[in-house]
Structure formats: C-alpha cells, structure tokens
C-alpha positions in Angstrom: 38.9 -103.0 127.8 39.9 -101.0 125.1 42.8 -101.1 123.2 45.5 -98.2 123.8 47.6 -97.2 121.2 50.4 -94.4 122.7 51.7 -91.3 120.7 54.9 -90.5 120.9 55.5 -87.0 119.3 57.4 -88.3 116.2 53.7 -90.6 115.6 52.1 -86.7 115.8 53.0 -85.6 112.2 52.6 -88.9 110.4 48.8 -89.5 111.1 48.0 -90.6 107.2 44.8 -90.8 105.9 44.2 -93.6 102.5 41.8 -96.1 100.0 42.0 -99.0 99.7 39.9 -101.0 96.9 41.6 -104.9 98.5 40.4 -103.9 102.0 36.8 -102.4 101.1 37.3 -105.9 98.3 37.5 -108.2 101.7 34.5 -105.7 103.8 32.3 -106.1 101.4 32.9 -110.1 102.1 33.2 -109.4 105.1 29.2 -107.8 104.9 27.7 -110.9 103.0 28.0 -113.2 106.8 26.6 -110.3 108.5 23.8 -108.5 105.7 20.8 -108.4 109.5 24.1 -105.8 110.7 24.0 -104.4 107.5 20.6 -102.4 106.8 22.3 -99.9 104.5 23.4 -101.9 102.2 19.9 -104.3 101.6 20.1 -102.3 97.8 23.6 -103.7 96.8 23.0 -107.0 98.4 20.1 -107.2 96.9 21.3 -106.3 93.6 24.9 -108.9 93.6 22.3 -111.6 94.9 23.2 -114.4 92.3 26.8 -112.7 91.8 27.2 -114.2 95.2 26.2 -117.9 94.1 28.7 -118.6 92.0 31.7 -117.3 93.8 32.9 -119.8 96.0 34.4 -117.7 99.2 35.6 -120.6 101.6 38.6 -120.2 101.8 37.9 -116.4 102.8 35.2 -115.9 104.8 37.2 -118.9 106.9 39.5 -116.3 107.8 36.7 -114.0 109.3 35.6 -114.5 112.2 31.9 -114.0 113.9 34.8 -113.1 116.7 38.6 -112.7 116.0 41.0 -112.1 114.1 41.5 -112.1 110.3 45.2 -112.2 108.4 46.4 -109.0 108.4 48.0 -110.1 104.6 44.8 -110.3 103.4 44.9 -106.4 103.4 47.8 -104.8 104.7 48.4 -101.2 105.0 48.6 -100.4 101.6 51.6 -97.3 100.9 49.8 -95.8 98.3 50.7 -91.8 99.1 47.2 -90.8 98.7 47.6 -88.7 96.1 48.1 -91.6 93.5 45.2 -93.7 94.9 46.4 -96.9 95.9 45.3 -99.8 92.7 43.5 -103.3 93.4 46.2 -104.7 90.8 49.3 -103.4 92.7 47.1 -104.6 96.5 46.6 -108.1 94.6 50.0 -108.4 94.0 51.1 -107.0 97.5 48.8 -109.7 98.6 50.0 -113.0 96.1 53.8 -112.3 97.1 53.3 -112.6 101.3 55.8 -114.4 102.4 54.4 -118.1 103.0 55.8 -118.4 107.3 53.9 -115.0 107.5 51.3 -116.6 106.3 50.9 -120.0 108.0 51.6 -117.9 111.0 48.8 -115.5 110.6 46.2 -118.4 109.3 46.6 -120.4 112.4 46.2 -117.3 114.6 42.2 -117.0 112.8 41.4 -120.1 112.4 42.0 -120.8 116.3 39.4 -118.3 116.6 37.3 -119.9 115.5 36.6 -123.8 117.4 37.3 -126.8 115.1 37.8 -124.7 111.8 41.7 -126.0 111.8 40.4 -129.9 111.5 38.6 -128.6 108.6 39.4 -130.1 104.8 40.1 -126.3 103.8 41.6 -125.6 107.0 44.1 -128.6 107.3 45.1 -127.5 103.7 46.2 -124.3 104.3 47.9 -124.7 107.4 50.1 -127.8 105.4 50.9 -125.7 102.0 50.4 -121.4 102.9 52.4 -120.3 100.3 49.5 -121.5 97.9 47.0 -120.7 100.1 47.8 -117.1 99.4 47.4 -117.9 95.5 43.9 -119.6 96.5 43.3 -116.3 98.4 44.1 -113.9 96.3 42.3 -116.0 93.3 39.2 -115.2 95.7 39.5 -111.7 96.8 40.6 -110.7 93.0 36.7 -113.3 92.0 35.1 -111.2 94.7 36.7 -107.5 93.5 35.2 -108.4 89.9 32.4 -109.2 90.8 30.7 -107.1 93.8 32.5 -104.1 94.0 34.7 -102.8 91.0 31.5 -101.6 88.8 30.8 -99.3 92.0 34.0 -99.2 92.7 33.9 -95.1 91.0 31.5 -94.3 93.5 32.9 -95.7 96.5 36.2 -93.8 96.2 34.2 -90.3 96.2 32.1 -91.7 98.9 36.0 -92.1 100.8 38.0 -89.4 99.3 35.5 -87.3 100.5 35.2 -88.3 104.1 39.0 -87.3 104.0 38.6 -85.0 102.5 36.7 -83.5 105.5 38.4 -85.2 108.1 41.9 -83.2 106.8 40.3 -80.4 107.3 38.8 -80.7 111.2 42.6 -81.8 111.5 43.7 -78.5 110.2 41.8 -76.7 112.7 41.7 -78.2 115.4 44.2 -81.0 115.5 44.3 -84.9 117.0 41.7 -84.4 119.4 38.7 -82.4 116.6 40.0 -85.6 114.3 39.1 -88.2 116.9 36.2 -86.6 117.9 33.9 -88.2 116.1 36.0 -90.5 114.6 33.5 -93.8 116.4 31.4 -94.0 119.0 34.1 -96.3 120.0 37.7 -94.5 119.3 38.6 -91.9 122.7 41.3 -89.8 122.1 43.0 -87.9 125.4 46.5 -87.6 126.9 48.5 -88.6 123.7 46.5 -91.8 123.4 44.2 -92.9 121.3 41.3 -95.4 123.0 39.6 -98.3 121.2 36.6 -99.8 123.0 34.7 -102.9 121.5 36.0 -104.9 118.9 36.4 -108.2 117.7 39.4 -109.5 119.5 41.2 -108.6 122.2 44.6 -106.7 121.1 47.8 -105.6 123.4 48.3 -101.9 123.6 50.8 -100.5 121.6 53.2 -98.0 121.7 53.3 -96.7 117.8 56.9 -95.3 119.0 57.6 -92.7 115.1 55.3 -95.5 113.1 52.5 -92.8 113.0 49.0 -94.4 112.3 46.7 -94.9 108.8 43.3 -94.3 109.2 40.7 -95.6 106.6 37.8 -94.7 105.4 35.3 -97.5 104.4 32.3 -98.6 103.5 31.6 -101.2 103.7 33.3 -102.0 108.1 29.8 -99.9 109.2 28.9 -100.3 111.9 32.3 -101.7 113.7 35.8 -99.6 113.4 38.8 -102.1 112.2 41.6 -101.3 114.6 45.1 -103.2 115.6 47.8 -104.5 112.8 50.6 -105.6 114.6 54.2 -105.2 113.6 55.4 -105.5 110.6 52.2 -103.7 109.2 51.7 -100.2 110.2 49.2 -99.7 113.1 46.2 -98.7 111.4 42.8 -98.0 112.0 39.9 -98.3 109.6 36.5 -96.7 110.6 32.5 -96.2 108.8 32.9 -93.7 106.4 30.4 -90.5 106.0 28.4 -90.5 103.9 28.1 -94.3 103.4 23.8 -93.5 104.2 22.9 -92.7 101.0 25.3 -94.1 99.0 22.5 -96.6 97.6 19.4 -94.2 97.4 18.5 -93.5 94.0 17.1 -90.1 94.1 18.8 -86.9 95.9 17.1 -85.5 98.8 14.8 -82.9 97.3 15.7 -79.0 97.9 12.6 -77.1 99.2 10.6 -74.6 97.1 11.8 -71.6 97.9 15.5 -72.6 97.1 13.9 -73.7 94.1 12.8 -69.7 93.7 15.9 -68.5 94.8 18.2 -70.6 92.4 16.9 -72.6 90.2 15.8 -76.6 90.2 18.8 -78.1 89.3 21.3 -75.6 91.2 19.3 -75.8 94.2 18.9 -79.3 94.0 23.0 -80.0 93.5 23.1 -77.3 97.3 21.1 -79.3 99.2 22.1 -82.5 97.7 25.9 -81.9 98.7 25.5 -82.7 102.2 28.7 -84.5 102.4 31.8 -83.6 99.2 31.2 -85.5 95.5 32.4 -84.6 92.5 31.2 -83.9 89.7 31.1 -87.0 88.1 29.6 -88.5 91.1 26.5 -85.5 91.4 25.9 -86.1 87.0 24.8 -89.9 88.3 22.9 -88.1 91.6 20.8 -85.5 89.9 20.5 -87.3 86.3 22.6 -83.9 84.4 25.7 -83.9 82.6 28.8 -83.4 84.0 29.1 -80.5 81.8 26.1 -79.7 83.0 27.0 -79.5 87.1 29.6 -78.6 86.2 28.8 -75.4 85.3 26.2 -74.7 87.7 29.1 -75.4 90.9 30.6 -72.7 89.3 27.5 -70.3 90.2 27.0 -72.3 93.1 31.5 -70.9 93.4 30.8 -67.9 92.5 28.2 -67.3 94.8 30.0 -68.4 97.7 27.5 -71.0 98.1 30.0 -74.0 97.3 34.2 -74.0 97.9 36.5 -76.7 95.8 38.9 -78.8 96.8 41.1 -81.7 95.1 41.6 -84.4 97.2 43.0 -87.6 95.4 42.5 -87.3 91.7 39.4 -86.1 91.7 37.9 -82.2 93.0 35.7 -82.6 95.5 32.5 -79.5 96.2 31.5 -78.5 99.4 29.0 -76.5 100.9 30.2 -73.1 102.5 28.7 -72.1 106.0 26.1 -69.8 103.8 25.5 -72.7 100.9 24.6 -74.9 104.0 22.7 -72.4 105.9 21.0 -72.0 102.4 20.2 -75.7 101.9 18.4 -76.7 105.6 17.4 -73.0 107.1 14.3 -71.9 104.5 14.2 -68.9 107.8 17.0 -67.4 106.1 16.2 -67.4 102.2 15.7 -63.4 102.5 18.7 -62.7 104.2 20.6 -65.0 102.0 19.3 -63.7 98.3 20.3 -59.6 100.2 23.8 -61.1 100.4 23.7 -62.4 96.9 22.5 -58.6 95.7 19.9 -61.1 93.9 15.3 -60.5 94.6 14.3 -63.7 96.2 12.3 -64.2 93.7 15.3 -64.8 91.0 
C-alpha cells in the first residue's frame, strides 16, 4: 500500500526545496552496500574503492537496513533557506546536538528492522549509550564526507540545484500536478493527496496539517525515493535528481556537424550539452575550456535567445530555450534557425 500525504490549503503554499550535503553523504554510504543497483555510479565506486577500505562505517551501516527504517536524526531535513545553501559543517553540528532520548528511540526502531542487529556488540553499545552513539555516528559521517563526497560536492550541488531550477519552473507554470507529474514513477498526485508507493519501510498516512512538504533531490538515492520523517521532522521526500545519469561522464555529447558549422564547435558543444541546466564552472570542466571563455560563449548564445540564465542558490544556471533545444536536437531545423538568427547557415 502506498503512503499518502494529505495536503491542507496551507500546505499547498508551503512546499519548498532544499539541498543537503549531509543527506547526500549518507546516500553515498548507502550506495556502497548496494552497488549492483547503481550502474550509473560505477565510475564513482571504482574511483573511491581504496578510500572506502580505510573507513570504519560499521555503526552507520548497521542503521541502514536493506528494507527498513534508517534513523531520521542522521539526516534531518535542513532548515536553511535554499538561497543560502546548507553547509555540511552546520548540518553535522546539528547531528551532534541530537537529543540522546530521541536517538535511542530511532536507533532501537532501526535495529529492530534487522534480525539480531540489536544483539550485536555495536548494536548493544548504541542502545546502552545513545549519546556516545551519536558522537560515533557523527564522526563516521564526517569521515565519509571527507573521503567520498567533499571533493565532488561542487559538481554534485550543480546537478541538484539544476534539478530544483527545472522543477521550480514546472511548479510556477503548472502547479503541483506539473511538479509531481514526473518526479518519480512511485509518486502520484490527485485530489490534494500525494501518494508514494514502494519504499523500504511501511509508513502511516500523514496529514501535513500546515507543515508543508520538503522536496530534496539526490544524486545517490537512485532508483528509490525516500519519504516520511515523522514529527518532530518536517515531512520530506528525497528523490533522484534529473541529470545524475551523466554526472560521471568524462566527455560531453558531441554536437552535429551542421550545428558546428552554424555556431562554431565550442558554442555548438555547449548548447548540445545543456540537456540539464548547468553553471559556468561546470560547463568549463565538462568542455575543458576556461571559465572566461565559457562565459563569452554563453553570452553570445543568450543574446541569440538560444539559452536563458537564472540564479539558483549561490550560482547562475543556464538552460536552453525552446529554439535552442530544437536547434541542438533536430538537424532539420538548422536552416530555419539560421534564418531566424539572421545569419548564413554556413557561418
């Protein structure tokens, strides 16, 4: 049976997005124990094989059952506004401040999902000394962040914020029906109720009662959604971000010969590669160009109404316009596009 989140009128205007480096760190750790389900991340897994061998993640992994509940206090919904972007250090400090009684309740619930887990030495120690367990879990999380995520965080954050930019536009244009329409195959919206199928743990229906809903894209959550977060936490859905399938690609998708002739090789490649919104720095790395060069090309593409720019969080993201998409994806329209741009097709 799906879990249902029932919206009141106040909840309709209290849907928000957030990016959480802490939650993404825990999803990265979870990826380590289910690599066969994560073909997209095989390059990442190969790159960090040695780093993983040096980590002690025993306590964290014990609280990440294959099917079951993971303590909410490990990755509480961030309360930082999106524009300020949550900092890992701040989120980690919040984790370290977890009330021991709350930690004990959630740890006990999680351990109960795995037969015998509560009787293991690590499980018994966490239940006996929850305050110490919080410190151990926070230390392990910090080590995982440093070893597995920190170096790639600017690139990961770009993908996450690009997803939010796309979905925010859909929300503005078509409301919640458009927002939830392709969020995930397990998510559906009808009659003021959001239904979430699947998941690793059975959850009771929730009446949001004015608390609203937090939506967090994730690179490492694929192919699942993570939903729930009972009080005191804000109801939250973590879902796979758009564009994550291409995250570890080393070479951008090539442009067509016709597009190269029309725009020049570098501008054509940038336009063809903008399947998802991206910032100047990310495009520079992807296309092996100086950021200043990418900025010049983007300015030309924007003046030609082939891309638009939008500030999202701490950075500016560029996306193709409809004309830009048609030009990048359909060679048959190159002549018409050239005419609209007022330039010879061979330019």
